C-alpha positions in Angstrom: 9.0 -22.3 46.3 8.0 -22.7 42.6 4.3 -23.0 43.6 4.6 -19.7 45.6 6.0 -17.9 42.6 3.2 -19.2 40.4 0.6 -18.0 42.9 2.3 -14.5 43.1 2.4 -14.4 39.3 -1.2 -15.4 39.0 -2.2 -12.7 41.5 -0.1 -10.1 39.7 -1.4 -10.9 36.2 -5.0 -11.1 37.4 -4.9 -7.9 39.3 -3.2 -6.0 36.5 -5.9 -7.1 34.1 -8.7 -6.6 36.5 -7.7 -3.1 37.5 -7.9 -2.0 33.8 -11.6 -2.8 33.9 -12.4 -0.7 37.0 -12.4 3.1 37.1 -10.0 4.8 39.5 -12.8 5.8 41.8 -13.2 4.7 45.5 -16.8 3.9 44.9 -15.7 0.8 43.0 -13.9 -0.7 46.0 -16.5 -3.2 47.0 -17.2 -4.6 43.5 -13.4 -4.8 43.0 -12.9 -6.7 46.2 -15.8 -9.0 45.3 -14.2 -9.8 41.9 -10.9 -10.5 43.6 -12.5 -12.9 46.1 -14.6 -14.5 43.4 -11.3 -15.4 41.6 -9.1 -16.5 44.5 -11.7 -17.6 47.1 -10.3 -15.0 49.5 -8.6 -11.6 49.4 -4.8 -11.9 49.1 -2.9 -9.1 50.8 -1.1 -8.3 47.5 -4.4 -7.8 45.7 -5.7 -5.5 48.4 -2.5 -3.4 48.2 -2.8 -3.1 44.4 -6.5 -2.3 44.7 -5.6 0.5 47.1 -3.0 1.9 44.8 -5.3 1.8 41.8 -8.1 3.5 43.6 -5.8 6.1 45.3 -6.9 5.0 48.7 -4.8 4.2 51.8 -4.2 0.4 52.3 -5.6 0.7 55.8 -8.9 2.1 54.4 -9.2 -0.8 52.0 -8.5 -3.3 54.8 -11.0 -1.5 57.0 -13.8 -1.9 54.4 -12.9 -5.5 53.7 -12.9 -6.4 57.5 -16.3 -4.5 58.0 -18.1 -6.9 55.7 -18.3 -10.5 56.7 -18.6 -11.7 53.1 -14.8 -11.2 52.7 -12.3 -13.9 53.7 -8.5 -13.3 54.3 -7.3 -16.9 54.1 -7.6 -19.7 51.5 -11.0 -21.4 52.2 -11.3 -25.1 52.7 -12.5 -27.4 50.0 -15.9 -27.6 51.7 -17.2 -24.2 52.9 -19.8 -24.7 55.7 -22.1 -21.8 56.5 -24.5 -21.9 59.4 -27.5 -19.6 59.1 -28.0 -17.4 62.2 -31.0 -15.5 61.0 -34.1 -15.1 63.2 -35.9 -18.3 62.2 -32.7 -20.4 62.5 -31.7 -18.7 65.7 -35.1 -19.5 67.3 -34.9 -23.1 66.2 -31.4 -23.7 67.7 -28.8 -22.5 65.2 -26.3 -21.9 68.0 -26.4 -25.6 68.9 -25.8 -26.5 65.2 -22.9 -24.0 65.0 -21.4 -25.6 68.1 -21.8 -29.0 66.6 -19.9 -28.0 63.5 -17.2 -26.3 65.6 -16.8 -29.4 67.8 -16.8 -31.9 65.0 -14.4 -29.9 62.8 -12.3 -28.7 65.7 -12.3 -25.1 64.4 -14.1 -21.9 65.2 -16.0 -19.5 62.9 -13.7 -18.1 60.2 -11.2 -20.9 60.5 -10.2 -23.7 58.2 -9.2 -27.2 59.2 -5.5 -28.0 59.1 -6.0 -30.4 56.1 -7.8 -27.6 54.2 -10.9 -29.7 53.8 -13.4 -27.5 55.7 -14.0 -23.8 56.5 -16.7 -22.6 58.9 -18.7 -19.4 58.7 -21.8 -18.0 60.1 -24.2 -16.1 57.9 -27.0 -13.7 58.7 -29.7 -15.4 56.5 -29.8 -17.8 53.6 -33.5 -17.2 52.9 -34.7 -20.7 53.7 -36.6 -19.9 56.9 -39.1 -22.7 56.4 -36.2 -25.2 56.7 -34.7 -23.7 59.9 -32.2 -24.4 61.2 -30.1 -24.4 58.1 -26.5 -25.2 57.1 -25.1 -24.7 53.7 -22.2 -27.1 52.7 -20.6 -25.9 49.4 -23.7 -24.8 47.5 -26.1 -27.3 48.9 -28.7 -26.2 51.5 -29.4 -28.6 54.4 -32.5 -27.9 56.4 -34.0 -29.0 59.6 -30.4 -29.5 61.0 -29.7 -31.3 64.2 -26.4 -32.2 65.8 -26.6 -35.8 64.5 -27.2 -34.4 61.0 -23.8 -32.7 61.2 -22.2 -36.1 61.8 -24.2 -37.6 58.9 -23.1 -34.8 56.5 -19.4 -35.2 57.5 -19.7 -39.0 57.0 -21.3 -38.6 53.6 -18.4 -36.3 52.5 -15.9 -38.8 53.8 -17.6 -41.6 52.0 -17.7 -39.7 48.7 -14.0 -38.8 49.0 -13.2 -42.5 49.5 -15.4 -43.5 46.6 -13.6 -41.1 44.3 -10.2 -42.5 45.5 -11.3 -46.1 44.6 -12.5 -45.0 41.2 -9.2 -43.3 40.2 -7.0 -45.3 37.9 
């Protein structure tokens, strides 16, 4: 319960300070939502409600804009965000098979997060690495020439790194 209160206080304080920096004009909605997501990793409902009030917009309109753009998330992302490129070059080279491999191995669908909050899975239009197609991005690292077996290798590497960190803790 105490952790929930701290989260709510953090949202409230951040939004109050952030709103002061943005004019009360609807044209600032997307930059405002981007800043909120940059801070929290997703768009908390409370933050969208406050943004609507600040901009003098109906909450439904703010939600409508946020759901229109696939850059916005509505749930806390996992520790490792996995993005699968579905641009033309990646699509032609089998990105759908790579996406299915991630879904199967993580046991989640696009837009979902694993129960342990380790991984989230998204599809993106293009990451700009067409020469490396098909591409997955894990965190901030681009992995090119993906294959289903490479998905297994990346997951194993993440698990091994996690175990290595555990062993090195005092």
